C-alpha positions in Angstrom: 0.0 0.0 0.0 1.2 3.6 -0.7 2.7 5.4 2.3 0.1 7.7 3.9 0.9 11.4 3.8 1.9 13.0 7.1 -0.2 16.0 8.0 1.0 18.6 10.5 -1.8 20.6 12.1 -1.1 24.3 12.5 -3.2 27.2 13.7 -4.9 29.1 10.9 -2.7 32.1 11.4 0.6 30.2 11.9 3.7 31.3 9.9 5.8 28.5 11.2 7.4 25.6 9.2 8.3 27.7 6.2 11.3 28.9 4.3 11.0 32.4 2.8 13.4 33.3 -0.1 14.2 37.0 -0.5 16.3 39.5 -2.4 17.6 42.9 -1.4 16.8 45.6 -3.9 19.8 47.1 -5.7 22.2 44.5 -4.5 23.6 41.3 -5.9 22.4 39.6 -2.7 19.8 36.9 -2.2 18.8 35.1 0.9 16.6 32.6 2.8 15.0 32.7 6.2 13.5 29.7 7.9 11.2 29.2 10.9 10.4 25.7 12.3 7.8 25.1 14.9 5.9 21.8 15.2 8.1 20.1 12.7 11.3 20.5 14.7 9.5 19.8 17.9 8.0 16.5 16.6 11.4 15.4 15.2 13.3 16.2 18.4 10.6 14.9 20.8 10.5 11.5 19.1 13.9 10.8 20.7 15.4 11.0 24.2 18.4 13.1 23.2 19.9 15.5 25.8 18.9 19.1 25.2 22.4 20.2 24.3 22.3 17.7 21.4 18.7 18.8 20.4 20.0 22.4 20.1 22.5 21.3 17.4 20.2 18.9 15.6 17.5 21.6 15.5 20.0 24.0 13.9 20.9 21.3 11.4 17.2 20.9 10.5 17.0 24.7 9.9 20.1 24.6 7.7 18.8 21.6 5.7 15.5 23.4 5.2 17.1 26.5 3.7 19.3 24.3 1.4 16.6 21.8 0.5 14.2 24.6 -0.4 16.5 25.6 -3.2 15.4 22.4 -5.2 12.8 23.2 -7.8 12.1 19.5 -8.5 11.8 16.4 -6.5 15.0 15.3 -4.8 16.7 14.8 -1.5 19.2 17.0 0.3 21.2 15.4 3.1 23.3 17.3 5.6 25.6 15.0 7.7 28.4 15.4 10.2 30.9 12.7 11.0 33.6 12.9 13.6 35.6 11.1 16.3 33.7 13.0 19.0 31.0 12.0 21.5 28.5 12.5 18.6 30.1 10.5 15.7 27.3 11.1 13.3 24.4 13.6 13.0 22.3 13.4 9.8 19.3 15.4 8.5 17.6 15.0 5.2 15.1 17.1 3.3 12.8 15.5 0.6 11.5 18.0 -1.9 8.0 17.4 -3.1 5.5 19.2 -5.3 8.1 21.1 -7.4 10.0 22.1 -4.3 7.1 23.8 -2.5 6.9 21.1 0.2 9.8 19.7 2.1 9.6 16.6 4.2 12.2 16.4 7.0 13.8 14.0 9.4 16.9 13.8 11.5 18.8 11.5 13.9 22.0 11.3 15.9 24.4 8.6 17.1 26.0 8.9 20.5 29.1 7.4 21.9 28.2 6.9 25.5 31.7 6.3 26.7 33.0 9.5 25.2 30.0 11.4 26.3 30.8 10.7 29.9 34.0 12.6 29.5 32.1 15.9 28.9 30.0 18.0 31.2 26.2 18.4 31.2 26.3 21.2 28.6 29.1 20.5 26.2 29.7 22.8 23.2 29.2 22.0 19.5 33.0 21.8 19.1 33.2 19.5 22.1 30.5 17.2 20.8 31.1 17.2 17.0 33.8 19.6 16.0 37.1 17.7 15.3 40.1 17.9 13.1 39.2 14.4 12.0 35.6 15.3 11.3 33.7 16.7 8.3 30.3 18.1 7.2 28.9 16.6 4.0 26.2 18.1 1.8 24.7 15.6 -0.7 22.1 16.4 -3.3 20.3 13.5 -5.1 17.7 14.3 -7.7 17.2 10.8 -9.0 18.8 8.4 -11.5 18.6 10.9 -14.3 20.6 13.6 -12.6 24.2 13.5 -11.4 24.6 13.1 -7.6 26.4 16.0 -6.0 28.4 16.0 -2.7 30.5 18.7 -1.1 32.6 18.2 2.0 34.2 20.7 4.5 36.2 20.3 7.7 34.3 20.8 11.0 36.3 24.0 11.7 34.4 26.4 13.9 32.8 26.9 17.3 29.2 26.5 16.0 27.3 24.8 13.2 26.8 28.3 11.7 30.6 28.7 11.5 30.9 25.4 9.7 28.1 26.2 7.2 29.6 29.6 6.5 33.0 28.0 5.9 31.4 25.5 3.6 30.0 28.1 1.3 33.0 30.5 1.4 35.5 27.7 0.6 33.8 24.7 -1.1 31.2 26.8 -3.1 33.3 30.0 -3.2 30.1 31.9 -2.5 30.4 34.8 0.0 27.8 33.8 2.7 26.7 35.0 6.1 24.4 32.7 8.1 22.8 32.4 11.6 21.2 29.3 13.0 19.4 28.7 16.3 17.2 26.2 18.1 15.8 26.4 21.6 12.7 25.7 23.7 9.9 28.2 23.7 9.9 29.9 27.1 6.1 29.7 27.3 5.2 26.3 25.9 8.4 24.5 26.3 8.2 23.2 22.7 11.3 23.2 20.5 11.6 26.0 17.9 14.3 26.6 15.3 15.2 29.3 12.9 17.8 30.6 10.6 18.7 33.3 8.0 21.4 33.4 5.3 22.4 35.9 2.7 24.7 35.2 -0.2 26.5 37.5 -2.7 25.9 36.3 -6.3 29.6 36.7 -7.2 29.6 34.0 -9.8 32.5 33.9 -12.2 35.2 36.5 -12.7 32.8 39.3 -13.4 31.0 38.7 -10.1 34.2 38.6 -8.2 35.2 41.9 -9.7 31.9 43.5 -8.7 32.3 42.2 -5.2 35.9 43.6 -5.0 34.8 47.0 -6.2 31.3 48.7 -6.2 29.5 45.8 -4.5 31.8 45.4 -1.5 30.0 48.1 0.5 26.6 46.5 -0.3 27.7 43.0 0.7 29.2 44.3 3.9 26.0 46.0 4.8 23.8 43.0 4.0 26.0 40.5 6.0 26.4 42.8 9.0 22.6 43.2 9.3 22.3 39.4 9.3 24.9 39.2 12.1 22.8 41.7 14.1 19.8 39.4 14.2 19.1 38.1 17.8 18.6 34.4 18.1 15.3 35.1 19.9 14.1 36.9 16.8 14.7 33.8 14.7 12.3 31.8 16.8 9.8 34.4 18.1 6.3 33.1 17.1 5.0 36.7 17.3 7.5 37.9 14.7 6.9 36.3 11.3 9.7 36.0 8.7 8.3 38.8 6.5 8.3 41.2 9.5 11.8 40.2 10.4 13.1 40.8 6.9 11.4 44.2 6.8 12.9 45.1 10.1 16.4 44.3 8.7 16.2 45.6 5.1 13.4 48.2 4.9 15.9 51.0 4.2 17.2 49.1 1.2 14.0 47.5 0.1 13.5 43.7 0.3 11.5 41.5 -2.1 10.1 38.2 -0.8 9.1 35.2 -2.8 6.7 32.3 -2.3 7.5 30.3 0.7 8.3 26.5 0.8 6.5 24.7 3.5 8.0 22.1 5.8 6.6 18.8 7.1 7.9 16.1 9.4 8.2 13.1 7.2 10.1 9.8 7.6 10.4 7.5 4.6 10.3 4.3 6.6 7.3 2.0 6.3 6.3 -1.5 7.3 6.6 -2.6 3.6 10.1 -1.2 3.2 11.3 -2.8 6.4 9.8 -6.1 5.4 11.5 -6.0 2.0 14.8 -5.9 3.9 14.2 -8.6 6.6 12.6 -11.0 4.1 16.0 -11.4 2.5 17.4 -13.2 5.6 17.4 -16.9 6.0 15.1 -18.5 8.5 17.9 -19.4 10.9 19.1 -15.8 10.8 15.6 -14.5 11.5 15.5 -16.9 14.5 18.6 -15.1 16.0 16.8 -11.8 15.7 13.8 -12.8 17.8 13.1 -10.7 21.0 10.2 -11.8 23.1 9.0 -13.9 20.1 9.1 -11.0 17.6 11.6 -9.4 15.2 11.7 -5.8 16.3 13.1 -3.2 13.8 13.5 0.4 15.0 13.9 3.4 12.6 16.6 5.7 13.9 15.0 8.7 12.3 11.5 8.7 13.6 12.0 6.1 16.4 9.1 4.0 15.1 9.4 0.2 15.9 8.0 -2.4 13.5 7.3 -5.9 14.9 7.2 -9.0 12.8 6.6 -12.7 13.6 8.8 -15.2 11.9 6.0 -16.2 9.6 5.4 -12.5 8.6 9.1 -12.0 8.0 9.4 -15.0 5.7 6.1 -14.4 3.7 5.8 -11.8 1.0 3.2 -9.1 1.4 0.4 -9.7 -1.1 0.8 -6.2 -2.5 4.6 -6.4 -3.0 
């Protein structure tokens, strides 16, 4: 059977769970702002990660939302960190649907409990993930007919924002300023995340010449204003993204474009899990039994699928 769509209920006047593209008038500068409410809260709440890890995973969800919303066709953007730290892997992916206007998101973390014990109750991003032996990878997969893209950058920086900024400035050679945040709402206690980024469109030699001469002052102004954004403004439910952008760039003029909307959406299903375990031999399935059942847990959404031996061996009628 086809996988049922995941519907996130929002108040009628909510401006959460969207990415708003924008351009600053008279400048070779474009940007994106993101605000995540129920989506990030549902993804983080599905797990029992410590809050200091949820802060970083929420920021990575905001980053993936801004990057994934650049896709105009169906595809998957994956942002992943790997290191030798207490959090050896953190991964978020964004599945673009409906010509890029809908993004389905999920994320998970692996934790090395032994290394985690060496750190305090509130370790930093650098302490958890940042490492000379670690990297951040951005992968874009738009299907079999398109070439798969992957970019990699060292985990150099004190925050995920530093690493993302470094990725664009070095790997993509695109001048970029970015801010990311994730925190609990002080009233509801629910997780909220937000982010904003601006990029100078200095493509090719002509673009670099513009940036080095007449555009330098414009780019400095645009990036400094992004740096001035308070983290509380990025998650404030009473301040929608259009209002935030107007507050920043009303003197220059800012043009906003249609928003992409985010959903929590894991791609696991009982049928997909069954297609994997049905490949095992009967004696191998016997070894997997726990309380008479084969239990398979999805690391992304923390859903557990239970199968009897008979169910695991048999094919679904609709497969």
